[in-house]
C-alpha positions as CSV (number, residue, x, y, z in Angstrom):
1,M,2.7,24.6,20.3
2,V,1.6,23.7,23.8
3,L,-0.5,26.9,24.0
4,S,-2.2,26.2,20.7
5,V,-3.7,23.1,22.3
6,L,-3.9,24.3,25.9
7,V,-5.9,27.5,25.2
8,P,-8.8,25.8,23.3
9,F,-8.9,23.0,25.9
10,L,-9.2,25.5,28.7
11,L,-12.0,27.4,26.8
12,W,-13.8,24.1,26.3
13,W,-13.4,23.1,29.9
14,G,-14.5,26.5,31.1
15,V,-17.6,26.7,29.0
16,S,-18.6,23.1,29.7
17,I,-18.4,23.3,33.5
18,T,-20.4,26.6,33.7
19,N,-23.4,24.8,32.2
20,W,-23.9,27.6,29.7
21,V,-24.4,24.8,27.2
22,D,-26.2,21.6,28.0
23,S,-23.8,18.8,28.4
24,R,-25.8,16.7,26.0
25,F,-24.6,19.2,23.3
26,L,-21.2,20.1,24.7
27,P,-19.8,17.2,26.9
28,T,-17.2,18.1,29.4
29,P,-13.6,16.9,28.9
30,G,-14.1,14.4,31.7
31,M,-17.1,12.9,29.8
32,V,-15.1,12.7,26.6
33,A,-12.2,11.0,28.5
34,A,-14.6,8.5,30.0
35,S,-16.0,7.9,26.5
36,L,-12.5,7.2,25.1
37,V,-11.9,4.7,27.9
38,S,-15.2,3.0,27.3
39,L,-14.7,2.8,23.5
40,W,-11.2,1.3,24.1
41,Q,-12.4,-1.2,26.7
42,D,-15.2,-2.3,24.3
43,G,-12.7,-2.8,21.5
44,Y,-14.4,-0.3,19.2
45,L,-11.7,2.4,19.4
46,L,-8.8,0.2,18.2
47,S,-10.8,-1.7,15.5
48,D,-12.5,1.5,14.1
49,T,-9.2,3.4,14.1
50,L,-7.4,0.6,12.4
51,A,-10.1,0.2,9.7
52,S,-10.1,3.9,8.9
53,F,-6.3,4.0,8.9
54,L,-5.9,1.1,6.5
55,R,-8.4,2.6,4.1
56,V,-6.7,5.9,4.1
57,S,-3.3,4.3,3.7
58,A,-4.3,2.2,0.7
59,G,-6.2,5.0,-1.1
60,F,-3.5,7.6,-0.5
61,L,-0.6,5.2,-1.4
62,L,-2.3,4.3,-4.7
63,A,-2.8,8.0,-5.4
64,A,0.8,8.8,-4.7
65,L,2.1,6.0,-6.9
66,V,0.1,7.5,-9.8
67,A,0.5,11.2,-9.0
68,I,4.3,11.2,-8.7
69,P,5.3,10.0,-12.1
70,L,2.3,11.7,-13.7
71,G,3.0,15.0,-12.1
72,I,6.7,14.9,-12.9
73,G,6.0,13.9,-16.5
74,M,3.4,16.7,-16.9
75,G,5.8,19.2,-15.4
76,T,8.8,18.1,-17.5
77,F,7.3,17.5,-20.9
78,P,5.0,20.1,-22.4
79,S,3.4,17.6,-24.7
80,V,2.3,15.5,-21.8
81,R,1.1,18.5,-19.9
82,S,-0.9,19.8,-22.9
83,L,-2.5,16.4,-23.3
84,L,-3.5,15.7,-19.6
85,E,-3.7,19.1,-17.8
86,P,-7.2,20.0,-19.2
87,L,-8.7,16.7,-18.2
88,V,-7.0,16.6,-14.7
89,G,-8.1,20.2,-14.2
90,I,-11.7,19.4,-15.0
91,V,-12.0,16.3,-12.9
92,R,-10.4,17.8,-9.8
93,Y,-13.3,20.2,-9.5
94,M,-15.8,17.4,-9.4
95,P,-16.5,16.8,-5.7
96,A,-15.2,13.3,-4.8
97,P,-18.3,12.4,-2.6
98,A,-20.4,12.8,-5.8
99,F,-18.7,9.7,-7.1
100,I,-20.0,7.6,-4.2
101,P,-23.2,6.3,-6.0
102,L,-21.2,5.2,-9.0
103,L,-18.5,3.6,-6.9
104,V,-21.1,1.7,-5.0
105,I,-22.7,0.6,-8.3
106,Y,-19.4,-0.4,-9.8
107,L,-17.6,-1.8,-6.8
108,G,-20.2,-2.8,-4.3
109,L,-20.3,-2.1,-0.6
110,G,-16.9,-3.6,0.4
111,E,-13.6,-1.9,0.9
112,E,-13.0,-1.1,-2.8
113,P,-15.4,1.9,-3.1
114,K,-14.0,3.5,0.0
115,I,-10.4,3.2,-1.2
116,A,-11.4,4.3,-4.6
117,L,-13.0,7.4,-3.2
118,I,-9.8,8.4,-1.4
119,F,-7.9,7.8,-4.5
120,I,-10.1,10.0,-6.6
121,G,-10.2,12.7,-4.0
122,T,-6.4,13.0,-3.8
123,V,-4.7,11.8,-7.0
124,F,-5.6,14.9,-9.1
125,F,-4.6,17.5,-6.5
126,N,-1.3,15.6,-5.9
127,T,-0.7,15.5,-9.6
128,L,-1.2,19.2,-10.3
129,M,0.7,20.3,-7.2
130,I,3.7,18.1,-8.2
131,M,3.5,19.4,-11.8
132,D,3.7,23.0,-10.5
133,V,6.7,22.2,-8.5
134,V,8.5,20.7,-11.5
135,K,7.8,23.8,-13.5
136,F,9.8,25.9,-11.1
137,V,13.0,23.8,-11.2
138,P,15.7,26.4,-12.1
139,K,16.5,26.3,-15.8
140,E,20.2,26.8,-14.9
141,L,20.3,23.4,-13.4
142,I,18.8,21.8,-16.5
143,E,20.9,23.7,-18.9
144,T,24.1,23.0,-17.0
145,T,23.3,19.3,-17.1
146,Y,22.9,19.4,-20.8
147,T,26.1,21.4,-21.2
148,L,28.0,18.8,-19.3
149,G,26.8,16.1,-21.6
150,G,23.8,14.9,-19.8
151,D,20.8,13.5,-21.7
152,R,17.0,13.9,-21.0
153,R,16.9,10.8,-18.9
154,Q,19.7,12.0,-16.6
155,V,18.0,15.4,-16.3
156,L,14.8,13.7,-15.3
157,L,16.3,11.3,-12.8
158,R,19.3,13.2,-11.4
159,V,18.2,16.8,-11.5
160,I,14.4,17.2,-11.6
161,T,13.3,14.3,-9.4
162,P,15.8,15.0,-6.5
163,Y,14.9,18.7,-6.6
164,V,11.1,18.1,-6.2
165,I,11.2,15.3,-3.6
166,P,11.0,17.7,-0.6
167,S,8.0,19.5,-2.2
168,I,6.3,16.2,-2.9
169,F,6.4,15.5,0.9
170,D,4.9,18.9,1.5
171,T,2.2,18.1,-1.1
172,F,1.4,14.8,0.7
173,R,1.2,16.6,4.0
174,V,-1.4,19.0,2.6
175,N,-3.5,16.4,0.9
176,M,-3.4,13.8,3.6
177,A,-6.1,15.8,5.4
178,A,-8.4,15.4,2.4
179,S,-8.0,11.7,2.6
180,W,-9.2,11.6,6.2
181,N,-12.1,13.8,5.3
182,L,-13.1,11.4,2.5
183,V,-12.8,8.2,4.5
184,I,-15.2,9.6,7.1
185,V,-17.7,10.5,4.3
186,A,-17.3,7.0,2.9
187,E,-17.9,5.4,6.2
188,L,-20.9,7.5,6.9
189,V,-22.5,6.2,3.8
190,A,-21.7,2.5,3.9
191,A,-19.4,0.7,6.3
192,E,-19.4,-1.8,9.1
193,S,-16.5,-0.3,11.0
194,G,-14.4,2.8,11.1
195,L,-14.4,6.1,12.9
196,G,-16.9,7.6,10.5
197,K,-19.3,4.7,11.2
198,R,-18.8,5.1,14.9
199,I,-19.7,8.8,14.6
200,A,-22.8,7.9,12.6
201,I,-23.9,5.4,15.3
202,S,-23.2,8.0,18.1
203,Q,-25.3,10.6,16.3
204,K,-28.2,8.2,16.0
205,F,-28.2,7.6,19.7
206,F,-27.3,11.3,20.6
207,Q,-24.0,10.3,22.2
208,T,-22.1,13.5,21.7
209,D,-19.3,12.4,24.0
210,D,-18.5,9.5,21.7
211,I,-18.6,11.9,18.7
212,F,-16.1,14.3,20.5
213,A,-13.9,11.3,21.3
214,C,-13.8,10.1,17.7
215,L,-13.0,13.7,16.5
216,I,-10.1,13.9,19.0
217,V,-8.7,10.6,17.8
218,L,-9.0,11.8,14.2
219,G,-7.1,14.9,15.0
220,L,-4.4,13.1,16.9
221,I,-3.9,10.6,14.0
222,G,-3.7,13.4,11.5
223,F,-1.1,15.2,13.7
224,I,1.0,12.1,14.0
225,L,0.9,11.5,10.3
226,D,2.0,15.0,9.6
227,L,4.9,14.7,12.0
228,S,5.8,11.3,10.4
229,L,5.9,12.9,6.9
230,Q,8.1,15.7,8.2
231,A,10.4,13.1,9.8
232,A,10.5,11.1,6.6
233,M,11.4,14.2,4.6
234,R,14.2,15.1,7.0
235,L,15.6,11.6,6.6
236,A,15.2,11.3,2.8
237,C,16.1,14.9,1.9
238,K,18.9,15.9,4.3
239,W,20.2,18.3,1.6
240,A,17.0,20.2,1.6
241,V,16.5,20.5,5.4
242,K,17.6,23.8,6.9
């Protein structure tokens, strides 16, 4: 894991110090580090990171609250799947950023359209991925439960749901990246704070070192979130961790 970070860093450092590329286009690691310190001292780094994190958290949490029961229901009951799968399948191919004009019209320029964009961009993928996991629950487990006198409710709550929880965590790990992509898009369009807004301001004034700094922060946050979801899965699903 160390080499996967160290090798690209050394390549970046090597190219930047040889002046093959103008430092205005490819700042050195030192320039980016200085930019991080400057953004932190000015208060922008903390406030922008917190603003983006809260938007992602709100939008993704809402999407999860909808996707988990909907995905499990679609995977468990053929009638629910036949009713909703065509609609969900169509909407998920609509690019989420294309909804921005409508969201601005309907919800204004506050936090609501940004959170709604993240919700739209993740809820359908989460739903279909959870549905697919449910469809692969071993039939032997379900049939055994019925044989032992279990009813449909017990099958749903005591067999299917525990079986798919580890895969739900994996689904969230995959789609969390989409949430960060979408929040940056939303902040580029209309926002007073956030890492996307900071990137847009830096682009306007040709401050590539600030852009690199924000990109590094985004990557680190995503990596930390991924590790956090892995840790949560290990704690909540000890029976599924090898």
